[in-house]
N, C-alpha and C positions, 0 to 999 in steps of 0.2 A: 762287271755288268750284272745287275739284277734283272729280274723280269717282273712284269705286273700283268694281272688279267685286265683285257680291255673291256671295261664296263661290265654289263651282265651278260658276259659269254665266258667261254673257257680258253679264249685264245691268249697265249702268252706272249707279250710283246717287251722288248726290252725298254728299260727305265729311261733311255734316251733314244729318240728317234733321228734319223740321218735324213735331213732335208735336202734334197737335190735339185732345187730349182736352178742352181748355177751350173749344172752339168751341161756343158756345150757353150759355144760362143755365137749363137744365133742372134743373140741381143746385143752383141758387140760388148759384152763383158762375160765374165764366167770363167770356168775351168776348161782346159782342153781335155780331149778324151784322155790322154797320158794321166794328167794330173786328177782327173776325176777317178780314174782307176786307182790311183794311190790312195785317194781319199776313202774310196769304197773299201779298199782292202785294209786299211787301217781301222776303219769302223768294224769290219768283220773280225780282225784279230782282237779288238777289244771286248768281243762277244755280242755286238750289236746284231740285230735281226730285223729291224723295223725301218722300212724305206718308205719316204714320203715324196711322192712326185705327183705329176698331173699332166694330162694331154697338153695343156697350154704352156707348160714350161718350155722355153728354148725351142718353141714351134714344133715340140715332138721329139726333139733330140734327146732330152733328158730321159724320157721313156725308152728310146732306143738304147741308150747307154746302160740303163738299168736292166733291161731284158738280157743284153749281152752278159753283163757282169754277174747275174745271178743264175745264168744258164747252168753252168757245172754243178750247182747244187740248190736248184729251184725250191724243193720242199722245205729247205731250211729257212727261207726267207719269208717274211710278212710284208708282201708289196702292196703298198697303198697308192691309188692314183686317184684323180678327180676328174669330173666332168662338169661342164655348165658353160664354160667361157667360149667366145668366139674364136675359132682357129684361123681367122683371117680370110675367109673365102666370101663373106658378105651375105650368105645365104640366112634368112631370119629363122629358119627351122634347124639351123646347125649351131645354135647356141640356147642356152636357157635350160630350165630344169624338167621339161616335159619328156614324155616317153619316147618320142621320136629321137630326139637329140641324145637322150641317155642310151638307147640300144645302139645307134650309130657310133656314139662315142666308145662305147665298150668294145664293139667290134673293131674299131680303129686302134684302140689302146692294146688289145690283144695281139693285133698284127704286128704293131710297132715292137712290142716287147717280145714277140715270138713266144708266147705262153698260152696255156690252155683256160688259165682261170686268173682272177684278180682276187687277192686275199681281201682287200677292203676297198670299196668304191665310195668315196667322199663326194657329195653334193657340193660343189666349189663355193658358190655364192647364191644366196636366195634371190629369185627373179620377182617376185610379188605377183607372179602371174598364174603360175601352174597349180591346179587344184590339189590338195594334199592326198585325197583319195587315188588320184592318178599316179602321183609321184610313188606312194608307198606300195601300190599294187605292182608298179613297174620294177622297183627294187626286189620285191618278193619274186616276181616272175624270173628275174636274172639268178637269184639265189637257187631257186627250183630247178633252173636249167644248168645249174653248175659253172655259170660263167663268172659269178662273183660269190665270195663266201660270207662277207659281212657288209654291212651298210653304216656309213657315217654321214655326218652334216657338218658343214663348216660355214662360218660366217653368215648366221641367220639369227633373228630374234628369238629370245627364249620361248615366247608363246606359241610360236610356229613349230618349234621343235617338240614342245609339249603336246600340242595338237597331233602332230604326226605320231609321235609314238603312242597316244592314247587310241588314235585310230588303228594303228597296227595291232595293239594288244587286244581291242575288241574284235577285230576280225580275223585274228590268227596269221597276220602277215609278219614279215620280217621287220624289226624295230631297228633304230638307230643305236648301235653300241658305242660309238665314238662321236666326240663333239669336238671340233677343231676351232679354236678362238685365238685371238692376239691377246696374250697375257704377259705381263711382266711388272716390274716395279714401276716402270713409266706408265702402263696401261692396266689400271686395277678396276675400272668401272664394270668390268664383267662380274665382279663379285656381288653386284646388286641383285641379279636376276639370273645370269647364264650359269654361274657356278651352283647356286642353290638348286636351279632346275636339273642340272645334270646330277647332282647328288641325290635328289629325290627320284629320278628315273633311273638311278644307277648307270649313267652314261660315262664311259671313260673320257678324260679330258687330256687333249694335245694341245701344246701352246706354241703358236708361232710367233716370231720375232721376240724371242725371250731376252734379247739383249737391247729391245727398245729401238730397233734401227741402228744400233751401234752408240746411241746416246749414253747408255748404262756403262760403256768402257771408260767415259770421261774424255774421250779425244776431242770433244767438240767444246769442253769447258773452257778453254783457252782461247776460243775463237771470239773475236769482237762481235757484238749483237749484229747480225744482218750479214756477217761474213760468208763467203761461198762455202757452201755444204751441200751433200747430196739431197736432192728432192725436198721432202717436207721438213727436212732438218736444217733448212736455210736460216730459220729463225728459231733457234733452240730456246725455249722458254726458261723463264727464271726457275719454275719448278723442276724441269728436267735437270737444270744444272746442279740445283740442291740435292737432288737424289743421287746423281752421278758422283758428287762430291762425297757422299757417305759410301757410296759403293767403293770408291777408289780408298777412302780411309780405312774401311774394313778390310780391303784386300791387301793394304800394307801391314795390317796387324797379323794377318794369317800368312803373310808372304805368299800370296797367290794372286793371280790375275783378276783385274775387275769383272771380266767376263765369266770367270769360274764362279765368283761370288754371286753374281746375278742369276746365274743358271741354278746354283744351290738354293737360293731363296725360293725358286719354283719348286725344286725337288723336296724342300722341307716343309712345303705347306701340308696342313692336316688332312686336305683331300688331295687323293693322288693326281698328280699332274705330270704329264710326260712332255718335257721340253723337246722341241725340234730344232735341231742345231744344222745350220747350214755352212758351208765352206767352199770356197773356191781355191783354197791353197792347204796343203797338208799340215802346214804348222798350225793354221787356225783350228782345224779339227783336233790335233793333238792337244793344243792348249785347252780347248772346251772340254774334252773328254777327261782331262785332269782333275775336273770337279768332283769325279766319283772317288777321289782318294781322301776327302776331308768333308767335314760338317761345320756348319756355322753355329755358333753358341747361342742360347736363348736370349743373351743380352744383345748380341749382334742382330739377330733376327728381330728384336724389339726396336733396335735404332733404326732399321730399313723399313720396318713396318710403319713408324711414326713418321718418317720424312716423305713416305709416299702415299700416305693414307689419302683415300677420296671420300667424299661426303657420300652417305648411303642413299640420299635423294629419297623422293616420295615414291611409294608409302612407306619405305622402310624405316626412315628416320621418325616418321610420325606414329608408327605402330609400335616402335620399341621405347617410345617416350615414357617415362615413369607414371606420369598422370593416366595416359591411355592404358598402360599395362594394369594399374589399379583398377581403373573401371571395367577393363576386360575380364579380370580374375576376382572381381568383387572383394579386393583387398586381401585376398587369400593365396597370392602367388607364391610366397615362401612356403606354404602347406602342400602345393601340387606338385607332385612328380610328373612332369611332362617331358618326356624323352624326345618328343618332336621339335622341341624349342632349339 
């Protein structure tokens, strides 16, 4: 295991994060406490230090398990949790991004994990309601109080994140150093705006669902169209099957599992991306961690890129058109050394 700096900070986090949404069986699936401990210990043995949980996961059981597991060596661990989502009591002020919910959620998470501080607090999902000024001041207050050390944001449009970090910079408040997004060979639309925004602001990127909900392992390719499959995978699209087929093909070439190939595609991006791997069985985690033992060739990366490519969309497609570029640079593009492009 190697370590990366999380965005514009000095925080060192493992190149792979352990997602523990499945710690506990309160959602009638997931890992028992005994199996969760085995998964945690295996990740620790591999050199991991970056745990990703949330107050919402398994109705708080995930946080409880994490708190217990890290207790013997708390300072070694970078514990990241989230707030924003309804914990099931129906109170309108106990969900959302606002200050009241943030403060009560942090206090509850600290109690569940039996710890004095949270290393990284993620905003879980943007609510399109809370003023950005209120949000960033509330994060800054918690940092100054020592209850959280860093702030991150998940599942939010790029323009809002850019606005928030600009406000924080202008007012001397704590900025977001982490951005958590869905990113995989199956979901690459984040390359249009979210990833360039993160690069510009030097925000670290963590990717959830690196296996595309299991599609990239190829396990759904043999199902007939419309066959029973979990959730949104019930009707796996033709594009998904095509991508999975190439992942499986590359996996056979390197004598590795498709999951390892899909994770390594993320790890080998030019922009640092930290995959969040989740597991409910020890064998799953061990297989995923074995991605650290090899790299994909440029030719293999090219094939994976080609089969999974997405349209850049407007305005990206328009702005990079040859004619537009010619007009924008007066025909002298080749003579201009523009490091920002």
